[in-house]
N, C-alpha and C positions, 0 to 999 in steps of 0.2 A: 105766825109772827107774834112778837111780844112787845109790850111797852108798859113801863111803870109796873103795876101789879096785875096786868091783864094779859090774856092770850087770845089771839084771833085765829079762827079756823077758816081756811079758804078752800074753795074748789080749784084745784090746780089746773083743770082744763078750761074752765070758763072764767076764772078770776072772781067768781061770786063769793062774797063773805057769807059763810054758812052760820056761824055763831060766834059770840064773844063771851069769854069767861072772865069775870071780874073778881077782884078781891082774893086771888089765889094765894098771895104771899103776905096778906095783911099789911099792905102799903109799903112793903119792901120792894125796891126796884129789881126787876128781873134783868139779869145781865147775860144769861146763857139759856138756850132752849134746844132740845132735840127730841125726836121720836124714837121709840124702840123699833126693832127690826120688823115687827109684825104690824105696826101702826095701831096698837091697842092702848098704848099709854104714852105719856110724854113727861119729860123731865125738865125742871126749871132750876136754874142756879140764881142766887140773889146777891145783892151788893154786900150782904153781911156774911156770905159764905154758906148759906143753907142750900141743900139740894132736896127738892120735893118731887114726889111722883104722883101723877094724876091720871085718872081714867080718861081716855081720849073721847069717848062717846058722851059722857055726862059731866066731865070735869070734877068728879068726886076725888077727894084726896085719898091716896092708897097707902102711902108710907113716906117716911123721911130716911134719907141716906146719911151716912157719916159726913158731917160738914167740913168745910175749910174754915180757917180762922180769919180769912179775909175774903174779899170779893171772888166769886166764881168767874173765871175768864173764859173757859171753854168747856163744852160738854160734847162727847161723841159716843154713839152707841156702836159697839162692835158686833161681830157675829156671836152666836150663842146667847148668853145672858150677861154680857160684860159692858159696863159703862166706864168710860175714862173721863175724869174731871181734872181741870187745871185751875189752880187758884192763885190769886195775887200774893198768897203766902209762900209762893215758890215751891208748891208741892203738886205732884202728879199723883192722883189716886185712881186705882183700878178697882171698881166696885163689882161685886157679884150681885146682879139683879135677879136673884132667884126668888123662891117663896119668901114671905115676910120673915119667917123664923131663921132664915140663913142669909139674909142680906148683910153683907160685910165688906170691908175693904180687904182685898186680896193682896194688893201691892201698893206701897207708898214709895215714891222716888223724889228726892230733893234736887231741884234745879240749882245749878251753880249760882253762887251769889252774884257773879258778874253779869248774869243774865236776869233781867227783870221779867217777871211773869207777864207784864203788860206788853212785852214784845212778841208774845206768842200769837200766831195768827190761826193755827189749826192743830188738831191732834187726831190720832186714830189708834185703834188697838186691834191686834189680830190674835185670836185664840189659837188659830191653826199654827201660826209661826211663833207664838209666845213673845210678841214684840209690841212696843209702843213707839209711835212716831210723833214727833213734835216739830212744827215749822216756826220760824221766827221772821220778823220784819227785816232783820239784818241779812237774810238770804240763807242762813244756816238751816240745816235739816239734821235732826238728831234722833238716833234710834236707841231704845233701851230694851234690855232683856227683862221680861216680867218675872222670870224665875230667880235670877241672880241679883236683879235690881241694878245691874251695872250697865254703863253705856256700851252699846254694841258697836256703834259706828257714828261718824259725823261727816257730813258733806258740806264743803265750802267751795263753791264754784264762782270764779271771777265774774262771769257774765250773768249771774243771778243776783238781783238786788233785793227783791222782796218776795218771799214765799207767801202764797195766799191760801192754799188748800193742800191737804195730803189725804191719801186714801189707799189702804191695802186692797189688792185685787183678789178678794176671796181667798181660796186656798193656793193660788199661784204665789210663788216666792218673789212677788213684785210689789213695789210701792210706786204709786203715781203721785206726782206733785206738780202744782201749777204756780206760776209767778205773775207779777203785775204786768208783764208784757204779753200775756196770752199764750205762753209756751206751756206745753204739757210734757213732762219728762217722766221716764220710767227708770227705776233703779232695781238692780238685783238685790234680793234679801237672802238670808240663809235658808236652806242649806245649799243654795245654788252658787254661792260665792258673792263677793262684794267688789265693786270697782270704786275708784275715786270720783267718778262722775257718772252721769246718766248713760244708760246703754241704748236708749231710743228716745225720740222726741218728735213732736209735731207742733205746729202753731195754729191757734184758733184765728184763722184769717177772716177779714170782714166779708159779709155778704155783698152782693151787687148794690143793694140799697143802702149800705152803710158807708160812712166816711172811711176812706182807706187809711187815714191817719189814726183812727181809733184803735186802741190796743186790745179791746175785747177781753179784758181780764176775767178769768174764771174764778168764781167765788165758792163754788160747791161742786162736788163730784159724787156720782153714784155709779155702780156697775152691775151688770148682769153677766157674771163670769161664765155661766153655762152657755151663753150665746156670744160671748166675747164682745159685748157692747158696753161702751162707756158713755154716760150721760153727764153733760156739763151745763151749769147754769152761770150766765154772765151777769156782771154787775148792773147791767141795764135791762135785765128781765128776760133775755132770750135763752131758751133751753135747746140744746142740740144733742143728737145721738150719733156716736162715732163707732164704726166697726173697726175693732183693733185686732181682728183675726190675723192679719199679715204681720203685725208686730209680735204677737204671741208666737206664731209659727216661726218667724225669723229668729227670735231669741232662743227657740227650742225648749222653752220651759214647760213643765207639766205640773199639775196640782200636787201639793203635798198630801199624803195620806194621813188622815186623822182618825183615831179610834172613836168609838161611839161616845165615850165620856168627854171627847173633845179636849183632852188634857195632856196629850202625848208630847214628847220632845221631838221637834221637827228634825233635829240632827240625825235621828234614826228612822226617819219616815220617808226618805227619798226613794221613789220607785224608779229603777233604771230600765 
């Protein structure tokens, strides 16, 4: 967790505060934070648009990534070595977080002027599908192609008021999205085809000890696609694990094949 110019490291099982790292951004307020896929480093975005990389174990500064011109609103680490950042300058940047000598912005996408970047609630990137997904407080869900930089698809569903979180499900051509009412929806991505609305969903219902009127909004998602498990974190601190095997089987989807360089075009990688 972060606050002002410090980062706190917690034990997720016990809730114990392990250490506190101060002065990371020289008194610039931290506005976004995420870990890499291996848990070896973390990224912070600041109110002035900077993106800094630090060693998870000792807090040592490792490098700086290409900044935004305004506040960093969202950071999300994808598979491989890809970081996506969204800024209040209405720009989406996909960074290559490889060795220092090749850290660079691979893709820049301009958000439409009618959409304020502060309306963005979540973002994710998929190297396997070559797509970026961004969700908005208006309920909109937009997908961009990272190769052409063009908008691939846009979802507007009447019963969705506020998207909270989005997550690509590994190499499956699926995107998972949550809303403020606790619904978890699944969407087909290319090359499987696209629909105008979700192809599957379930609701995060209250436990026996919880108020039945509580919506249980999900604010974060992680997945273990090898085991077809979905992990969700609620806004009041509860973490749940869901078995989505029946959903995957029912939809008939299979993982997209990705070559070793992880850079192929998924339109030509569907295994029948």
